[in-house]
C-alpha positions in Angstrom: 26.9 65.9 -60.3 29.2 64.5 -57.6 27.0 61.4 -57.3 27.3 60.8 -61.0 31.1 61.4 -60.7 31.4 58.8 -57.9 29.3 56.3 -59.8 31.6 56.8 -62.9 34.6 55.6 -60.8 33.1 52.1 -60.9 35.0 51.7 -64.2 37.9 49.3 -63.7 39.9 51.3 -66.3 39.3 54.9 -65.2 38.4 54.6 -61.6 40.8 54.4 -58.6 40.5 54.6 -54.8 42.4 57.8 -54.8 39.9 59.5 -57.2 37.0 58.4 -54.9 38.8 59.9 -51.9 39.5 63.1 -53.7 35.9 63.6 -54.8 34.7 63.1 -51.3 37.2 65.7 -50.0 36.1 68.2 -52.7 32.5 67.7 -51.6 33.4 68.4 -48.0 35.5 71.5 -49.0 32.6 73.2 -50.9 30.1 72.2 -48.2 28.1 69.6 -50.1 27.0 66.7 -48.0 26.6 63.3 -49.8 23.2 61.8 -49.7 22.3 58.1 -49.4 22.6 57.6 -53.1 26.1 59.2 -53.2 27.2 56.9 -50.4 25.9 53.9 -52.2 27.7 54.9 -55.4 30.9 55.3 -53.3 30.5 51.9 -51.8 30.0 50.4 -55.3 33.1 52.1 -56.6 35.0 50.9 -53.5 33.9 47.3 -54.3 35.9 47.5 -57.5 38.8 49.6 -56.1 38.9 48.5 -52.4 40.1 50.9 -49.8 39.3 50.0 -46.2 39.9 53.5 -44.8 37.6 55.3 -47.3 34.9 52.6 -46.8 35.1 53.0 -43.0 34.7 56.8 -43.4 31.6 56.3 -45.6 30.0 53.8 -43.2 30.7 56.0 -40.2 29.1 59.0 -42.1 26.0 56.9 -42.8 25.8 55.7 -39.3 25.9 59.2 -37.9 22.9 60.0 -40.0 21.1 56.8 -39.2 21.1 55.6 -42.7 20.9 51.8 -43.1 22.7 50.5 -46.1 20.4 48.9 -48.7 20.8 45.2 -49.6 22.6 46.2 -52.7 25.0 48.4 -50.7 25.6 45.6 -48.3 26.5 43.4 -51.2 29.0 46.0 -52.3 30.6 46.1 -48.9 31.0 42.3 -48.9 32.5 42.4 -52.4 35.0 45.0 -51.3 36.0 42.8 -48.3 36.5 39.8 -50.5 38.8 41.8 -52.8 40.8 42.9 -49.8 41.1 39.2 -48.8 39.2 39.8 -45.5 37.4 36.5 -46.0 36.3 36.0 -42.4 34.6 39.5 -42.2 33.0 38.9 -45.6 31.5 35.6 -44.6 30.4 36.9 -41.3 28.5 39.7 -43.0 27.1 37.2 -45.5 25.8 35.0 -42.7 24.2 38.0 -41.0 22.4 38.9 -44.2 21.0 35.4 -44.4 19.9 35.4 -40.8 18.2 38.7 -41.1 16.5 37.6 -44.3 18.1 40.2 -46.5 18.1 39.5 -50.2 21.6 38.7 -51.6 22.2 39.5 -55.3 23.1 36.5 -57.5 26.3 38.1 -58.8 27.7 38.2 -55.2 27.4 34.4 -54.8 29.4 33.9 -58.0 32.0 36.5 -57.1 32.5 35.1 -53.6 33.0 31.5 -54.9 35.3 32.6 -57.7 37.5 34.7 -55.4 37.7 32.1 -52.8 38.7 29.4 -55.3 41.3 31.8 -56.9 43.1 32.3 -53.5 42.9 28.6 -52.6 40.2 28.9 -50.0 38.4 25.7 -51.2 36.6 24.8 -48.0 35.2 28.4 -47.7 34.1 28.3 -51.3 32.1 25.1 -50.7 30.7 26.6 -47.5 29.4 29.5 -49.5 28.0 27.0 -52.0 26.1 25.3 -49.2 24.7 28.6 -48.1 23.6 29.3 -51.7 21.9 25.9 -52.0 19.9 26.6 -48.9 18.4 29.7 -50.4 17.8 28.1 -53.8 15.2 25.5 -54.8 16.6 24.6 -58.3 19.4 22.1 -59.0 22.0 24.4 -60.3 21.4 26.9 -57.4 21.6 29.8 -59.9 25.3 29.1 -60.7 26.7 28.9 -64.2 27.8 25.5 -65.6 31.4 26.9 -65.9 31.5 27.5 -62.2 30.1 24.0 -61.5 32.8 22.5 -63.7 35.4 24.5 -61.8 34.0 23.3 -58.4 34.1 19.7 -59.5 37.6 19.9 -60.8 38.9 21.6 -57.6 37.1 19.1 -55.4 38.7 16.3 -57.4 42.1 17.8 -57.1 41.8 18.5 -53.4 40.3 15.0 -52.8 37.0 16.1 -51.2 34.7 13.1 -51.5 31.5 14.8 -50.2 31.8 17.7 -52.7 32.7 15.4 -55.6 29.8 13.0 -55.0 27.3 15.9 -54.6 28.3 17.6 -57.8 28.6 14.4 -59.8 25.2 13.0 -58.9 23.4 16.3 -59.1 24.9 17.6 -62.3 26.8 14.9 -64.2 24.5 12.0 -63.8 21.5 14.2 -64.6 23.1 15.5 -67.8 23.5 19.1 -66.7 27.3 18.9 -66.8 29.9 17.2 -69.1 33.2 17.1 -67.3 36.5 16.9 -69.1 38.7 13.7 -69.1 41.1 15.3 -66.6 38.3 16.0 -64.2 37.0 12.4 -64.6 40.4 11.1 -63.7 40.4 13.2 -60.6 37.0 12.0 -59.7 38.1 8.4 -60.3 41.0 8.9 -57.9 38.7 10.2 -55.2 36.3 7.2 -55.7 39.3 4.8 -55.5 40.5 6.3 -52.3 37.1 6.2 -50.5 35.9 2.9 -52.1 32.9 4.4 -53.9 32.4 1.7 -56.5 29.2 3.3 -57.9 31.0 6.5 -58.6 34.0 4.8 -60.1 31.9 2.7 -62.5 29.9 5.8 -63.5 33.2 7.6 -64.4 34.0 4.6 -66.6 30.6 5.1 -68.3 31.3 8.7 -69.0 34.7 8.0 -70.4 33.4 5.1 -72.5 30.8 7.4 -74.1 33.5 9.6 -75.5 35.4 6.6 -76.8 38.3 6.9 -74.3 41.0 4.3 -74.7 41.5 2.9 -71.2 45.0 2.6 -69.9 46.7 1.0 -66.9 46.1 4.0 -64.6 42.3 3.8 -65.2 42.2 0.1 -64.1 44.6 0.7 -61.2 42.2 3.2 -59.7 39.3 0.7 -60.2 41.3 -2.1 -58.5 42.0 0.1 -55.5 38.4 1.1 -55.3 37.3 -2.6 -55.1 40.0 -3.4 -52.6 39.0 -0.6 -50.3 35.6 -2.3 -49.9 37.3 -5.7 -49.6 36.0 -7.0 -52.8 39.0 -9.1 -53.8 37.3 -11.2 -56.6 36.2 -8.1 -58.4 39.7 -6.6 -58.1 41.2 -9.8 -59.6 38.7 -9.7 -62.4 39.8 -6.2 -63.3 43.4 -7.5 -63.4 42.4 -10.2 -65.8 40.5 -7.5 -67.9 43.8 -5.6 -68.1 45.5 -8.8 -69.3 42.8 -9.5 -71.9 42.9 -5.9 -73.2 46.5 -6.5 -74.3 47.9 -4.2 -71.6 51.2 -5.0 -70.0 50.6 -6.0 -66.4 53.5 -5.4 -64.1 54.1 -5.7 -60.3 54.3 -1.9 -60.0 50.9 -1.5 -61.5 49.4 -4.0 -59.1 50.8 -2.2 -56.0 47.2 -1.6 -54.6 46.8 -5.4 -54.7 50.1 -5.9 -52.9 49.2 -3.3 -50.3 46.0 -5.1 -49.6 47.5 -8.6 -49.4 50.2 -7.7 -47.0 47.7 -6.6 -44.4 46.5 -10.1 -43.6 48.3 -13.4 -43.0 45.8 -15.5 -45.0 45.2 -13.0 -47.8 48.1 -14.1 -50.2 47.1 -17.7 -50.2 43.4 -16.8 -50.6 44.2 -14.6 -53.6 46.4 -17.3 -55.1 43.5 -19.8 -54.8 41.1 -17.5 -56.4 43.6 -17.0 -59.3 43.7 -20.8 -59.6 40.0 -21.0 -59.9 40.0 -18.3 -62.6 42.8 -20.1 -64.4 40.8 -23.3 -64.4 37.8 -21.5 -66.0 40.0 -20.7 -69.0 41.1 -17.1 -68.0 44.7 -16.1 -68.8 46.5 -15.3 -65.5 49.4 -12.8 -65.6 52.6 -13.9 -63.8 52.7 -10.5 -62.1 49.5 -11.3 -60.2 51.2 -14.4 -58.7 54.4 -12.5 -58.0 52.4 -10.0 -56.0 51.1 -12.9 -53.9 54.7 -14.2 -53.4 55.9 -10.7 -52.5 53.1 -10.4 -49.9 54.0 -13.7 -48.3 57.7 -12.7 -48.1 56.7 -9.4 -46.6 54.7 -11.2 -43.9 57.7 -13.3 -43.1 56.3 -16.6 -44.5 59.0 -17.8 -46.8 57.8 -21.4 -46.9 54.4 -20.2 -48.2 56.2 -18.1 -50.8 58.2 -21.2 -51.9 54.9 -23.2 -52.2 53.4 -20.5 -54.3 56.4 -20.5 -56.5 56.2 -24.3 -57.0 52.6 -24.0 -58.1 53.1 -20.9 -60.2 53.5 -22.8 -63.5 50.1 -24.4 -63.0 48.4 -21.0 -62.7 50.4 -18.6 -64.9 51.3 -20.4 -68.1 54.1 -17.9 -68.9 56.1 -19.2 -66.0 58.3 -17.3 -63.5 60.2 -14.2 -64.3 63.2 -12.4 -62.8 60.8 -10.5 -60.6 59.6 -13.8 -59.2 63.1 -14.8 -58.1 63.8 -11.3 -56.9 61.0 -11.6 -54.3 62.3 -15.0 -53.3 65.8 -13.7 -52.9 64.4 -11.0 -50.6 62.9 -13.7 -48.5 66.2 -15.6 -48.4 68.0 -12.5 -47.3 65.5 -11.8 -44.5 65.5 -15.4 -43.4 69.3 -16.0 -43.7 68.8 -18.8 -46.2 71.9 -18.6 -48.4 71.8 -22.2 -49.4 68.2 -21.7 -50.7 69.3 -18.6 -52.6 72.1 -20.5 -54.3 69.6 -23.2 -55.3 67.2 -20.6 -56.7 70.1 -18.9 -58.6 71.0 -22.2 -60.2 67.3 -22.7 -61.2 67.3 -19.3 -62.8 70.3 -20.4 -65.0 68.4 -23.7 -65.9 65.3 -21.7 -66.8 67.4 -19.3 -68.9 66.1 -16.3 -67.0 68.4 -13.3 -67.2 69.1 -11.6 -63.9 68.7 -7.9 -63.5 70.2 -5.4 -61.2 67.9 -6.2 -58.3 68.7 -9.9 -58.6 72.4 -9.3 -58.2 71.8 -6.8 -55.5 69.8 -9.2 -53.3 72.2 -12.0 -53.9 75.1 -9.8 -52.7 73.0 -8.9 -49.6 72.3 -12.5 -48.9 75.9 -13.5 -49.1 77.0 -10.6 -46.9 74.3 -11.5 -44.3 75.7 -15.1 -44.4 79.3 -13.9 -43.9 80.4 -15.2 -47.3 82.4 -12.2 -48.6 84.0 -14.2 -51.5 80.6 -15.0 -53.0 79.4 -11.5 -52.5 82.4 -10.1 -54.3 82.1 -12.7 -57.1 78.5 -11.6 -57.7 79.6 -8.0 -57.6 82.3 -8.6 -60.2 79.8 -10.5 -62.4 77.4 -7.6 -62.0 80.0 -5.1 -63.2 80.9 -7.3 -66.2 77.2 -6.9 -67.2 77.4 -3.1 -66.9 75.5 -2.8 -63.7 76.2 -1.7 -60.2 74.2 -2.5 -57.0 72.2 0.0 -55.0 74.2 2.6 -53.0 73.4 1.0 -49.6 74.5 -2.4 -50.8 77.7 -1.1 -52.2 78.5 0.7 -49.0 77.6 -2.4 -46.9 80.0 -4.5 -49.0 82.8 -2.1 -48.5 82.3 -2.0 -44.8 82.1 -5.8 -44.5 85.3 -6.3 -46.5 87.0 -3.6 -44.4 85.9 -5.3 -41.2 87.3 -8.6 -42.5 90.6 -6.8 -43.4 90.1 -7.8 -47.0 92.3 -5.8 -49.3 89.7 -6.0 -52.0 87.8 -3.2 -50.3 90.3 -0.8 -51.9 89.0 -1.7 -55.4 85.4 -1.6 -54.1 86.0 1.9 -52.8 87.4 3.0 -56.2 84.4 1.7 -58.0 82.2 3.5 -55.5 83.9 6.8 -56.2 83.0 6.6 -59.9 79.4 5.6 -59.3 76.7 8.1 -60.0 74.9 7.4 -56.7 78.0 8.1 -54.5 77.7 10.5 -51.6 80.8 12.6 -51.1 80.5 12.5 -47.3 80.5 8.7 -47.4 83.4 8.7 -49.9 85.5 10.7 -47.5 84.5 8.5 -44.5 85.2 5.2 -46.3 88.4 6.5 -47.7 89.8 7.4 -44.3 88.9 3.9 -43.0 90.5 2.1 -46.0 93.6 4.3 -46.0 94.0 3.6 -42.3 94.6 -0.1 -42.9 95.7 -0.6 -46.5 97.3 2.6 -47.8 99.4 5.2 -46.3 99.3 5.5 -42.5 97.5 3.2 -40.0 98.5 -0.4 -39.5 101.0 -0.4 -42.3 103.1 2.4 -40.7 102.8 0.7 -37.3 104.1 -2.6 -38.8 107.0 -0.7 -40.4 107.9 1.0 -37.2 107.8 -2.2 -35.2 110.1 -4.0 -37.7 112.5 -1.1 -37.7 112.7 -1.3 -33.9 113.3 -5.0 -34.1 116.1 -4.6 -36.6 117.7 -1.7 -34.8 117.7 -3.5 -31.5 119.0 -6.7 -33.0 121.9 -4.9 -34.6 122.7 -3.3 -31.2 122.6 -6.6 -29.4 125.0 -8.1 -32.0 127.5 -5.3 -31.7 127.1 -3.9 -35.3 126.4 -0.4 -34.0 128.6 1.7 -31.8 127.2 2.5 -28.4 127.7 2.0 -24.7 126.2 -0.7 -22.5 123.2 1.4 -21.4 122.3 2.1 -25.1 122.4 -1.5 -26.0 120.3 -2.4 -23.0 117.7 0.1 -24.0 117.6 -1.2 -27.5 117.3 -4.7 -26.2 114.3 -3.6 -24.2 112.9 -2.0 -27.3 113.3 -5.3 -29.1 111.5 -7.2 -26.4 108.6 -4.7 -26.4 108.4 -4.8 -30.2 108.3 -8.6 -30.2 105.6 -8.7 -27.5 103.4 -6.2 -29.4 103.9 -8.2 -32.6 102.9 -11.4 -30.8 99.8 -9.8 -29.2 98.7 -8.5 -32.7 99.2 -11.9 -34.3 97.2 -13.5 -31.5 94.3 -10.9 -31.6 93.8 -10.7 -35.3 92.4 -13.8 -36.8 92.9 -12.8 -40.4 96.5 -11.8 -40.0 97.2 -15.0 -38.1 95.8 -17.0 -40.9 97.8 -15.0 -43.4 101.1 -15.5 -41.5 100.4 -19.2 -41.2 100.3 -19.3 -45.0 103.9 -17.9 -44.9 105.2 -21.4 -44.1 106.1 -20.8 -40.5 108.0 -17.6 -40.9 106.5 -16.2 -37.7 107.9 -18.9 -35.6 111.3 -18.7 -37.2 111.3 -14.9 -36.7 110.4 -15.3 -33.0 113.0 -18.0 -32.4 115.6 -15.9 -34.2 114.8 -12.9 -32.1 115.0 -14.8 -28.9 118.3 -16.4 -30.0 119.7 -13.0 -30.9 118.8 -11.6 -27.5 120.5 -14.5 -25.7 123.7 -14.5 -27.6 126.6 -12.2 -26.7 127.2 -8.9 -28.5 130.3 -10.3 -30.1 128.2 -12.7 -32.2 129.6 -12.1 -35.7 126.6 -13.4 -37.7 123.4 -11.2 -37.9 120.1 -13.0 -37.9 118.0 -9.9 -38.6 117.6 -10.9 -42.2 115.3 -13.7 -41.1 112.7 -11.3 -39.7 109.8 -11.4 -42.1 108.1 -8.3 -43.7 104.7 -7.8 -42.0 103.9 -4.5 -43.8 101.7 -6.2 -46.4 98.3 -7.8 -45.8 98.2 -11.4 -47.1 94.9 -12.7 -48.4 
C-alpha cells in the first residue's frame, strides 16, 4: 500500500516532495521497511518533485542493503538532478551509464536536451545530442521533429556553424525538416559569417520554394558570404541582381563590400575595374557601388585615387554622382587638409544641382576648421541652420572651441545654439559656458580691462591735481598708472587678435599711450585733463 502511495505522488498536480518525505517517515514509524520497488517509486516521484535530501536518504538506504538501482531508476535520478539544475552531476551520471553500457530510456534524452535549452545551456544540449547520435543508427536519433527544429533555431541564434551545418544537411536537405523563415534567416546569417556559400544558396532555395519575396537583408548576407571566401565577382553580381530586382541599393546596405575593400590597397581600384567591365556588358551599375569604392580609397588614405574614381564615375554609373559621393570626397579633403579641393567640389555640387545634406555641411565645416578658416566654417554653419539642420555634436563643440581660441565673439551665438540642440551634453554646456563667459560676458578679461582703465584714469586725475591727496598718495597713483600702462602694452603685444582690433581703431592705442606719458611728465597743476583720450578696451573688436 505504501508503494502504491509513493507511486501516486508522481502526479504533478497532487504530489509534492513533502508528501514523499512524510510517507517514508510513516513507514519507518510503523516498522515497515521499503523494498526495492518502493525505493524506485520514490525516486520516480522525486524526479518530478526534486528534493536532494530525500533522494540522498533513499540512495543511502539502498546502498546499505546492496541494492543496485535499475536502469530506469538511474534515469529517474538523472531527471531529478536536471530539474535541480545540477547539470554537471547529471551529465557525469549519463556518461557513466554510457560507459557501463546501461540502457538509457528515450524520454531521458528528450528531457535532458529540452531542460538544457530552456536554461540556456546550449553547448551542453548539443553535447547530449552528440552522445545520443553515438547510440543511435538512424538519422533523427530518435528525437522528435519539433526538437530538431528547436535545435536548429537555437544554433542559428547562437551562431554555431557546426551544429547548423549538421542539422541542415541531415534533416533539411533530406526533407525530414521544414524550417521556418525566421530560422532560415538565422542560418543564412551563420553561412554569411563563416563563408559557407553552399549553405547560403540552399537557404535561398528553401525560401524560393515558399515564394518568399527577397529583400535587401537577404542579399546583404549573400554578399558577405561571397566576400568571406574572397569571391569579389560573385559579390558584385549579387549587387547588380539587387539593382535589377528594383531594390534600392544604398551605401549602408553595401557595408560588407566596404569592409572588404578597405582591407587591401589595390582592392578599391580592382572592384571599380570589374564594375566597368560589367557596365560595358550592358548591366546597370548603381552609384552606391562606385561610392563604396571611393569611400574605401579615402579610408586607405589614397585621395588621388578617389578623385580618379570620381572622374570616371559617370562612365560606369549612368545616374551620376550623388551627395554621398561628395561626402566621401569631403572626408578625404578633411583628412588630407585640402580645403581648396573641397571648395572646388562644393562649387561642382552647385553646378550639378545636387542638394547638400547634413553630412555635407558637417564635413565642410570640419575642413574649414582644420584649415584655420573660421569665417568660412561659420558661414557654412549659418547656411546649414537656414536649411533647418545642425552639425554633429563633436563638430559643433569643435567649432565653439576654435572660435573661442581665436577670441571670436561669435562663439557666444554658437554656444547659445548648442544649448538648444537635442544632442547637447549638460556637462559640456557648463564647461563651454564658463570658458565663453570668462572672455566675453561677465568676469574674465572684460573685468580686467575695466579695472586697468579705472586705475589709469584714477592715477591720471591724481597726477593732474584733480583729486585731493598728499604727495605720497599721488606718487603711489602715478606708480599704479605706470603699472597699468605696462600691463596694457604687454597684453596688446601678446594677443594678436586684440592687436589687430586695436589697429582698426585708427591709432587710438598710440594716442592713449602718448597721452598717458605726457600726463605723467606734466606737473600736477596742469589744468587740462587728458584722461578722456584713453580708449575703451572693455569690448572685443572683430
